[in-house]
Biopython code that builds the backbone (N, CA, C, O; Angstrom):
import numpy as np
from Bio.PDB.StructureBuilder import StructureBuilder

atoms = [
    (1, "MET", "N", (112.520, -36.505, -69.653)),
    (1, "MET", "CA", (113.273, -35.297, -70.007)),
    (1, "MET", "C", (114.638, -35.205, -69.387)),
    (1, "MET", "O", (115.625, -34.812, -70.008)),
    (2, "LEU", "N", (114.647, -35.597, -68.099)),
    (2, "LEU", "CA", (115.940, -35.555, -67.354)),
    (2, "LEU", "C", (117.008, -36.473, -67.965)),
    (2, "LEU", "O", (118.184, -36.114, -68.038)),
    (3, "ASP", "N", (116.577, -37.660, -68.402)),
    (3, "ASP", "CA", (117.553, -38.539, -69.052)),
    (3, "ASP", "C", (118.147, -38.035, -70.302)),
    (3, "ASP", "O", (119.342, -38.172, -70.568)),
    (4, "ARG", "N", (117.278, -37.442, -71.076)),
    (4, "ARG", "CA", (117.758, -36.820, -72.411)),
    (4, "ARG", "C", (118.694, -35.645, -72.067)),
    (4, "ARG", "O", (119.756, -35.494, -72.671)),
    (5, "LEU", "N", (118.311, -34.869, -71.149)),
    (5, "LEU", "CA", (119.182, -33.696, -70.799)),
    (5, "LEU", "C", (120.495, -34.126, -70.319)),
    (5, "LEU", "O", (121.499, -33.505, -70.666)),
    (6, "HIS", "N", (120.568, -35.229, -69.483)),
    (6, "HIS", "CA", (121.815, -35.780, -68.955)),
    (6, "HIS", "C", (122.671, -36.309, -70.187)),
    (6, "HIS", "O", (123.883, -36.100, -70.240)),
    (7, "GLU", "N", (122.021, -36.967, -71.124)),
    (7, "GLU", "CA", (122.719, -37.450, -72.264)),
    (7, "GLU", "C", (123.323, -36.391, -73.045)),
    (7, "GLU", "O", (124.465, -36.503, -73.490)),
    (8, "PHE", "N", (122.515, -35.240, -73.252)),
    (8, "PHE", "CA", (122.969, -34.178, -74.002)),
    (8, "PHE", "C", (124.098, -33.419, -73.333)),
    (8, "PHE", "O", (125.042, -32.988, -73.994)),
    (9, "THR", "N", (124.005, -33.261, -72.069)),
    (9, "THR", "CA", (125.108, -32.529, -71.347)),
    (9, "THR", "C", (126.371, -33.428, -71.415)),
    (9, "THR", "O", (127.481, -32.911, -71.537)),
    (10, "ALA", "N", (126.210, -34.748, -71.337)),
    (10, "ALA", "CA", (127.365, -35.593, -71.412)),
    (10, "ALA", "C", (128.048, -35.491, -72.772)),
    (10, "ALA", "O", (129.273, -35.548, -72.874)),
    (11, "LEU", "N", (127.235, -35.342, -73.810)),
    (11, "LEU", "CA", (127.709, -35.164, -75.182)),
    (11, "LEU", "C", (128.483, -33.847, -75.284)),
    (11, "LEU", "O", (129.559, -33.760, -75.875)),
    (12, "LEU", "N", (127.842, -32.779, -74.642)),
    (12, "LEU", "CA", (128.477, -31.453, -74.665)),
    (12, "LEU", "C", (129.917, -31.607, -73.998)),
    (12, "LEU", "O", (130.930, -31.190, -74.558)),
    (13, "ARG", "N", (129.925, -32.192, -72.850)),
    (13, "ARG", "CA", (131.197, -32.429, -72.126)),
    (13, "ARG", "C", (132.254, -33.168, -72.956)),
    (13, "ARG", "O", (133.433, -32.811, -72.952)),
    (14, "LYS", "N", (131.815, -34.171, -73.643)),
    (14, "LYS", "CA", (132.763, -35.019, -74.431)),
    (14, "LYS", "C", (133.321, -34.195, -75.598)),
    (14, "LYS", "O", (134.342, -34.554, -76.184)),
    (15, "ASN", "N", (132.639, -33.076, -75.935)),
    (15, "ASN", "CA", (133.112, -32.242, -77.037)),
    (15, "ASN", "C", (133.677, -30.925, -76.533)),
    (15, "ASN", "O", (133.737, -29.945, -77.276)),
    (16, "GLY", "N", (134.092, -30.899, -75.275)),
    (16, "GLY", "CA", (134.749, -29.720, -74.793)),
    (16, "GLY", "C", (133.917, -28.584, -74.164)),
    (16, "GLY", "O", (134.451, -27.565, -73.724)),
    (17, "VAL", "N", (132.615, -28.796, -74.139)),
    (17, "VAL", "CA", (131.768, -27.662, -73.651)),
    (17, "VAL", "C", (131.505, -27.957, -72.161)),
    (17, "VAL", "O", (130.823, -28.919, -71.810)),
    (18, "ARG", "N", (132.059, -27.113, -71.321)),
    (18, "ARG", "CA", (131.950, -27.269, -69.886)),
    (18, "ARG", "C", (130.519, -26.964, -69.384)),
    (18, "ARG", "O", (129.975, -25.885, -69.619)),
    (19, "THR", "N", (129.950, -27.934, -68.700)),
    (19, "THR", "CA", (128.623, -27.771, -68.064)),
    (19, "THR", "C", (128.714, -28.290, -66.699)),
    (19, "THR", "O", (129.146, -29.427, -66.508)),
    (20, "SER", "N", (128.336, -27.533, -65.731)),
    (20, "SER", "CA", (128.354, -27.912, -64.379)),
    (20, "SER", "C", (127.006, -28.489, -63.941)),
    (20, "SER", "O", (126.018, -28.341, -64.661)),
    (21, "THR", "N", (126.946, -29.127, -62.804)),
    (21, "THR", "CA", (125.669, -29.635, -62.232)),
    (21, "THR", "C", (124.741, -28.589, -62.031)),
    (21, "THR", "O", (123.550, -28.761, -62.293)),
    (22, "ALA", "N", (125.238, -27.365, -61.523)),
    (22, "ALA", "CA", (124.402, -26.201, -61.265)),
    (22, "ALA", "C", (123.705, -25.773, -62.578)),
    (22, "ALA", "O", (122.507, -25.491, -62.602)),
    (23, "GLU", "N", (124.495, -25.737, -63.655)),
    (23, "GLU", "CA", (124.015, -25.327, -65.072)),
    (23, "GLU", "C", (122.966, -26.320, -65.452)),
    (23, "GLU", "O", (121.941, -25.911, -65.997)),
    (24, "VAL", "N", (123.139, -27.604, -65.208)),
    (24, "VAL", "CA", (122.120, -28.531, -65.705)),
    (24, "VAL", "C", (120.806, -28.298, -64.851)),
    (24, "VAL", "O", (119.695, -28.297, -65.381)),
    (25, "MET", "N", (120.995, -28.110, -63.568)),
    (25, "MET", "CA", (119.803, -27.760, -62.815)),
    (25, "MET", "C", (119.061, -26.492, -63.245)),
    (25, "MET", "O", (117.833, -26.403, -63.244)),
    (26, "ASP", "N", (119.896, -25.523, -63.610)),
    (26, "ASP", "CA", (119.275, -24.280, -64.270)),
    (26, "ASP", "C", (118.537, -24.569, -65.594)),
    (26, "ASP", "O", (117.506, -23.970, -65.901)),
    (27, "ALA", "N", (119.116, -25.521, -66.370)),
    (27, "ALA", "CA", (118.434, -25.953, -67.592)),
    (27, "ALA", "C", (117.149, -26.588, -67.283)),
    (27, "ALA", "O", (116.151, -26.320, -67.952)),
    (28, "VAL", "N", (117.120, -27.403, -66.321)),
    (28, "VAL", "CA", (115.871, -28.169, -65.950)),
    (28, "VAL", "C", (114.743, -27.133, -65.538)),
    (28, "VAL", "O", (113.578, -27.270, -65.912)),
    (29, "ARG", "N", (115.165, -26.115, -64.763)),
    (29, "ARG", "CA", (114.207, -25.049, -64.306)),
    (29, "ARG", "C", (113.737, -24.299, -65.514)),
    (29, "ARG", "O", (112.545, -24.034, -65.665)),
    (30, "ALA", "N", (114.664, -23.952, -66.381)),
    (30, "ALA", "CA", (114.302, -23.193, -67.598)),
    (30, "ALA", "C", (113.363, -23.937, -68.504)),
    (30, "ALA", "O", (112.439, -23.338, -69.054)),
    (31, "LEU", "N", (113.580, -25.307, -68.689)),
    (31, "LEU", "CA", (112.653, -26.023, -69.498)),
    (31, "LEU", "C", (111.319, -26.304, -68.788)),
    (31, "LEU", "O", (110.288, -26.457, -69.443)),
    (32, "SER", "N", (111.341, -26.370, -67.519)),
    (32, "SER", "CA", (110.081, -26.494, -66.794)),
    (32, "SER", "C", (109.254, -25.231, -66.976)),
    (32, "SER", "O", (108.032, -25.316, -67.094)),
    (33, "ALA", "N", (109.891, -24.050, -67.003)),
    (33, "ALA", "CA", (109.249, -22.792, -67.143)),
    (33, "ALA", "C", (108.684, -22.539, -68.521)),
    (33, "ALA", "O", (107.571, -22.039, -68.681)),
    (34, "CYS", "N", (109.527, -22.918, -69.568)),
    (34, "CYS", "CA", (109.148, -22.653, -70.930)),
    (34, "CYS", "C", (108.422, -23.738, -71.668)),
    (34, "CYS", "O", (107.748, -23.497, -72.670)),
    (35, "GLY", "N", (108.574, -24.958, -71.148)),
    (35, "GLY", "CA", (107.985, -26.119, -71.748)),
    (35, "GLY", "C", (108.734, -26.679, -72.870)),
    (35, "GLY", "O", (109.777, -26.129, -73.224)),
    (36, "LEU", "N", (108.289, -27.749, -73.476)),
    (36, "LEU", "CA", (109.083, -28.615, -74.424)),
    (36, "LEU", "C", (108.383, -28.519, -75.825)),
    (36, "LEU", "O", (108.860, -29.142, -76.773)),
    (37, "SER", "N", (107.327, -27.796, -75.961)),
    (37, "SER", "CA", (106.582, -27.860, -77.189)),
    (37, "SER", "C", (107.213, -27.148, -78.413)),
    (37, "SER", "O", (106.988, -27.525, -79.563)),
    (38, "GLU", "N", (108.015, -26.099, -78.107)),
    (38, "GLU", "CA", (108.692, -25.399, -79.193)),
    (38, "GLU", "C", (110.132, -25.587, -79.238)),
    (38, "GLU", "O", (110.841, -25.225, -78.299)),
    (39, "ARG", "N", (110.616, -26.156, -80.322)),
    (39, "ARG", "CA", (112.018, -26.561, -80.487)),
    (39, "ARG", "C", (112.970, -25.353, -80.287)),
    (39, "ARG", "O", (113.988, -25.458, -79.603)),
    (40, "ASP", "N", (112.613, -24.224, -80.894)),
    (40, "ASP", "CA", (113.413, -23.105, -80.840)),
    (40, "ASP", "C", (113.503, -22.536, -79.450)),
    (40, "ASP", "O", (114.543, -21.992, -79.078)),
    (41, "THR", "N", (112.470, -22.641, -78.685)),
    (41, "THR", "CA", (112.399, -22.258, -77.246)),
    (41, "THR", "C", (113.318, -23.106, -76.393)),
    (41, "THR", "O", (114.068, -22.591, -75.563)),
    (42, "VAL", "N", (113.250, -24.461, -76.614)),
    (42, "VAL", "CA", (114.107, -25.379, -75.918)),
    (42, "VAL", "C", (115.542, -25.060, -76.208)),
    (42, "VAL", "O", (116.364, -25.028, -75.291)),
    (43, "ARG", "N", (115.883, -24.813, -77.504)),
    (43, "ARG", "CA", (117.215, -24.521, -77.808)),
    (43, "ARG", "C", (117.711, -23.265, -77.148)),
    (43, "ARG", "O", (118.853, -23.241, -76.688)),
    (44, "SER", "N", (116.923, -22.226, -77.077)),
    (44, "SER", "CA", (117.278, -20.970, -76.437)),
    (44, "SER", "C", (117.466, -21.196, -74.970)),
    (44, "SER", "O", (118.424, -20.693, -74.383)),
    (45, "ALA", "N", (116.563, -21.951, -74.353)),
    (45, "ALA", "CA", (116.670, -22.236, -72.923)),
    (45, "ALA", "C", (117.912, -22.960, -72.590)),
    (45, "ALA", "O", (118.573, -22.669, -71.593)),
    (46, "LEU", "N", (118.224, -23.867, -73.383)),
    (46, "LEU", "CA", (119.445, -24.769, -73.147)),
    (46, "LEU", "C", (120.709, -23.973, -73.406)),
    (46, "LEU", "O", (121.656, -24.053, -72.623)),
    (47, "SER", "N", (120.746, -23.179, -74.528)),
    (47, "SER", "CA", (121.921, -22.410, -74.873)),
    (47, "SER", "C", (122.139, -21.329, -73.709)),
    (47, "SER", "O", (123.264, -21.130, -73.252)),
    (48, "THR", "N", (121.103, -20.701, -73.291)),
    (48, "THR", "CA", (121.249, -19.696, -72.181)),
    (48, "THR", "C", (121.777, -20.251, -70.942)),
    (48, "THR", "O", (122.563, -19.599, -70.255)),
    (49, "THR", "N", (121.366, -21.488, -70.601)),
    (49, "THR", "CA", (121.802, -22.059, -69.290)),
    (49, "THR", "C", (123.029, -22.848, -69.406)),
    (49, "THR", "O", (123.709, -22.987, -68.390)),
    (50, "LEU", "N", (123.426, -23.414, -70.565)),
    (50, "LEU", "CA", (124.546, -24.328, -70.670)),
    (50, "LEU", "C", (125.785, -23.690, -71.361)),
    (50, "LEU", "O", (126.898, -24.191, -71.202)),
    (51, "VAL", "N", (125.607, -22.662, -72.074)),
    (51, "VAL", "CA", (126.729, -22.069, -72.857)),
    (51, "VAL", "C", (127.213, -20.870, -72.151)),
    (51, "VAL", "O", (126.484, -19.883, -72.065)),
    (52, "LYS", "N", (128.480, -20.891, -71.604)),
    (52, "LYS", "CA", (129.044, -19.802, -70.881)),
    (52, "LYS", "C", (130.205, -19.103, -71.543)),
    (52, "LYS", "O", (130.651, -18.040, -71.112)),
    (53, "ARG", "N", (130.678, -19.715, -72.583)),
    (53, "ARG", "CA", (131.878, -19.162, -73.293)),
    (53, "ARG", "C", (131.458, -18.968, -74.762)),
    (53, "ARG", "O", (130.797, -19.873, -75.272)),
    (54, "GLN", "N", (131.754, -17.945, -75.455)),
    (54, "GLN", "CA", (131.409, -17.669, -76.816)),
    (54, "GLN", "C", (131.877, -18.862, -77.789)),
    (54, "GLN", "O", (131.182, -19.288, -78.712)),
    (55, "GLU", "N", (133.054, -19.302, -77.476)),
    (55, "GLU", "CA", (133.581, -20.382, -78.308)),
    (55, "GLU", "C", (132.778, -21.709, -78.219)),
    (55, "GLU", "O", (132.913, -22.586, -79.072)),
    (56, "ASP", "N", (131.973, -21.822, -77.204)),
    (56, "ASP", "CA", (131.191, -23.061, -76.981)),
    (56, "ASP", "C", (129.816, -23.025, -77.760)),
    (56, "ASP", "O", (129.121, -24.038, -77.839)),
    (57, "GLN", "N", (129.444, -21.805, -78.341)),
    (57, "GLN", "CA", (128.177, -21.741, -78.947)),
    (57, "GLN", "C", (128.086, -22.597, -80.246)),
    (57, "GLN", "O", (127.071, -23.248, -80.497)),
    (58, "ALA", "N", (129.187, -22.580, -81.076)),
    (58, "ALA", "CA", (129.133, -23.265, -82.264)),
    (58, "ALA", "C", (129.026, -24.763, -82.075)),
    (58, "ALA", "O", (128.226, -25.404, -82.756)),
    (59, "PRO", "N", (129.819, -25.359, -81.157)),
    (59, "PRO", "CA", (129.674, -26.770, -80.801)),
    (59, "PRO", "C", (128.298, -27.065, -80.235)),
    (59, "PRO", "O", (127.721, -28.093, -80.591)),
    (60, "PHE", "N", (127.743, -26.234, -79.385)),
    (60, "PHE", "CA", (126.466, -26.445, -78.868)),
    (60, "PHE", "C", (125.450, -26.439, -79.999)),
    (60, "PHE", "O", (124.561, -27.291, -80.008)),
    (61, "ASP", "N", (125.537, -25.530, -80.941)),
    (61, "ASP", "CA", (124.505, -25.526, -82.017)),
    (61, "ASP", "C", (124.620, -26.729, -82.815)),
    (61, "ASP", "O", (123.582, -27.315, -83.123)),
    (62, "GLU", "N", (125.773, -27.186, -83.199)),
    (62, "GLU", "CA", (125.922, -28.367, -83.998)),
    (62, "GLU", "C", (125.435, -29.592, -83.222)),
    (62, "GLU", "O", (124.685, -30.400, -83.771)),
    (63, "LEU", "N", (125.828, -29.743, -82.010)),
    (63, "LEU", "CA", (125.370, -30.929, -81.213)),
    (63, "LEU", "C", (123.966, -30.893, -80.912)),
    (63, "LEU", "O", (123.363, -31.961, -80.811)),
    (64, "PHE", "N", (123.339, -29.741, -80.749)),
    (64, "PHE", "CA", (121.881, -29.648, -80.571)),
    (64, "PHE", "C", (121.156, -30.173, -81.787)),
    (64, "PHE", "O", (120.224, -30.967, -81.659)),
    (65, "GLU", "N", (121.576, -29.734, -82.991)),
    (65, "GLU", "CA", (120.993, -30.155, -84.297)),
    (65, "GLU", "C", (121.075, -31.750, -84.354)),
    (65, "GLU", "O", (120.109, -32.454, -84.650)),
    (66, "LEU", "N", (122.253, -32.199, -84.057)),
    (66, "LEU", "CA", (122.452, -33.716, -84.188)),
    (66, "LEU", "C", (121.654, -34.543, -83.179)),
    (66, "LEU", "O", (121.052, -35.576, -83.475)),
    (67, "PHE", "N", (121.706, -33.975, -81.911)),
    (67, "PHE", "CA", (121.058, -34.741, -80.799)),
    (67, "PHE", "C", (119.480, -34.669, -80.926)),
    (67, "PHE", "O", (118.773, -35.659, -80.735)),
    (68, "PHE", "N", (119.014, -33.498, -81.243)),
    (68, "PHE", "CA", (117.514, -33.302, -81.375)),
    (68, "PHE", "C", (117.088, -33.306, -82.840)),
    (68, "PHE", "O", (116.203, -32.543, -83.228)),
    (69, "TYR", "N", (117.708, -34.159, -83.659)),
    (69, "TYR", "CA", (117.511, -34.216, -85.066)),
    (69, "TYR", "C", (116.026, -34.408, -85.384)),
    (69, "TYR", "O", (115.383, -35.326, -84.875)),
    (70, "GLN", "N", (115.455, -33.459, -86.300)),
    (70, "GLN", "CA", (114.139, -33.671, -86.744)),
    (70, "GLN", "C", (114.131, -33.464, -88.291)),
    (70, "GLN", "O", (114.265, -32.348, -88.793)),
    (71, "PRO", "N", (113.974, -34.541, -88.975)),
    (71, "PRO", "CA", (114.083, -34.468, -90.471)),
    (71, "PRO", "C", (112.999, -33.530, -91.065)),
    (71, "PRO", "O", (113.233, -32.915, -92.106)),
    (72, "ARG", "N", (111.919, -33.424, -90.471)),
    (72, "ARG", "CA", (110.929, -32.465, -91.079)),
    (72, "ARG", "C", (111.391, -31.084, -91.075)),
    (72, "ARG", "O", (111.105, -30.352, -92.023)),
    (73, "GLN", "N", (112.113, -30.645, -90.044)),
    (73, "GLN", "CA", (112.637, -29.304, -89.959)),
    (73, "GLN", "C", (113.570, -29.042, -90.997)),
    (73, "GLN", "O", (113.554, -27.963, -91.590)),
    (74, "ILE", "N", (114.463, -30.030, -91.291)),
    (74, "ILE", "CA", (115.485, -29.866, -92.320)),
    (74, "ILE", "C", (114.780, -29.802, -93.672)),
    (74, "ILE", "O", (115.169, -28.983, -94.505)),
    (75, "LEU", "N", (113.827, -30.571, -93.917)),
    (75, "LEU", "CA", (113.124, -30.624, -95.183)),
    (75, "LEU", "C", (112.479, -29.297, -95.439)),
    (75, "LEU", "O", (112.508, -28.812, -96.570)),
    (76, "ARG", "N", (111.896, -28.686, -94.431)),
    (76, "ARG", "CA", (111.223, -27.393, -94.625)),
    (76, "ARG", "C", (112.149, -26.249, -94.898)),
    (76, "ARG", "O", (111.813, -25.303, -95.610)),
    (77, "ARG", "N", (113.356, -26.350, -94.304)),
    (77, "ARG", "CA", (114.339, -25.244, -94.373)),
    (77, "ARG", "C", (115.198, -25.337, -95.598)),
    (77, "ARG", "O", (115.601, -24.309, -96.141)),
    (78, "SER", "N", (115.487, -26.501, -96.042)),
    (78, "SER", "CA", (116.500, -26.712, -97.101)),
    (78, "SER", "C", (115.859, -26.540, -98.448)),
    (78, "SER", "O", (114.700, -26.892, -98.671)),
    (79, "GLN", "N", (116.701, -25.952, -99.396)),
    (79, "GLN", "CA", (116.252, -25.753, -100.735)),
    (79, "GLN", "C", (117.154, -26.655, -101.700)),
    (79, "GLN", "O", (117.135, -26.469, -102.917)),
    (80, "ALA", "N", (117.918, -27.605, -101.123)),
    (80, "ALA", "CA", (118.858, -28.369, -101.795)),
    (80, "ALA", "C", (118.129, -29.267, -102.857)),
    (80, "ALA", "O", (116.983, -29.653, -102.623)),
    (81, "PRO", "N", (118.759, -29.597, -103.993)),
    (81, "PRO", "CA", (118.126, -30.476, -104.949)),
    (81, "PRO", "C", (117.736, -31.837, -104.404)),
    (81, "PRO", "O", (116.726, -32.423, -104.793)),
    (82, "GLN", "N", (118.580, -32.331, -103.478)),
    (82, "GLN", "CA", (118.254, -33.674, -102.897)),
    (82, "GLN", "C", (116.946, -33.630, -102.121)),
    (82, "GLN", "O", (116.162, -34.579, -102.149)),
    (83, "VAL", "N", (116.704, -32.451, -101.385)),
    (83, "VAL", "CA", (115.429, -32.319, -100.638)),
    (83, "VAL", "C", (114.322, -32.198, -101.536)),
    (83, "VAL", "O", (113.258, -32.747, -101.250)),
    (84, "ASP", "N", (114.463, -31.502, -102.653)),
    (84, "ASP", "CA", (113.412, -31.406, -103.669)),
    (84, "ASP", "C", (113.005, -32.772, -104.205)),
    (84, "ASP", "O", (111.828, -33.077, -104.395)),
    (85, "ALA", "N", (114.030, -33.573, -104.438)),
    (85, "ALA", "CA", (113.796, -34.906, -104.985)),
    (85, "ALA", "C", (113.034, -35.748, -103.979)),
    (85, "ALA", "O", (112.163, -36.535, -104.351)),
    (86, "LEU", "N", (113.360, -35.585, -102.710)),
    (86, "LEU", "CA", (112.705, -36.305, -101.557)),
    (86, "LEU", "C", (111.233, -35.902, -101.421)),
    (86, "LEU", "O", (110.370, -36.727, -101.119)),
    (87, "ARG", "N", (110.978, -34.637, -101.647)),
    (87, "ARG", "CA", (109.587, -34.134, -101.609)),
    (87, "ARG", "C", (108.767, -34.772, -102.649)),
    (87, "ARG", "O", (107.579, -34.475, -102.768)),
]
sb = StructureBuilder()
sb.init_structure("model")
sb.init_model(0)
sb.init_chain("A")
sb.init_seg("    ")
for serial, (resi, resn, name, xyz) in enumerate(atoms, 1):
    if name == "N":
        sb.init_residue(resn, " ", resi, " ")
    sb.init_atom(name, np.array(xyz, "f"), 0.0, 1.0, " ", f" {name:<3s}", serial, name[0])
structure = sb.get_structure()
């Protein structure tokens, strides 16, 4: 878990989202408290601890989706014709 979190925060930093060591430690504590089983809960915990400026929320959301990509989630949510063809 720690390695993935460090990779994710490095990606955030490379894309202009400021994250401090203290915020990463807060994220670890939050994930330890809420667990890793629910994707939306993980997203909320990381967003709450790592995003401090409103303008960082959109890059965080996009990077979270890319970094923690789950094709099954996209297939369930999307109604695009390509998804219907894949089904």
